[in-house]
C-alpha positions, 0 to 999 in steps of 0.5 A: 139200461135205466139202472145204469143211467140212474146210477151215473146220475146219482154218482154225478149228483154226489160228485157235484155236491162234494165239489160244492162242499169243498168250495164252501169249506175253502171259502170258510177257511179263506175267511178264517185266514183273512180274519186271522191276518186282520187280527194280527195287523190290529195287534 
């Protein structure tokens, strides 16, 4: 029983961490796109 709860908790933690990573990557790509747009406007 303990093994199952620990395993589900571990999977849950991994999925949350992956979501956070994805969110960070999305914000990073959004920032890069924004910089690129500003660069194009300036040029």
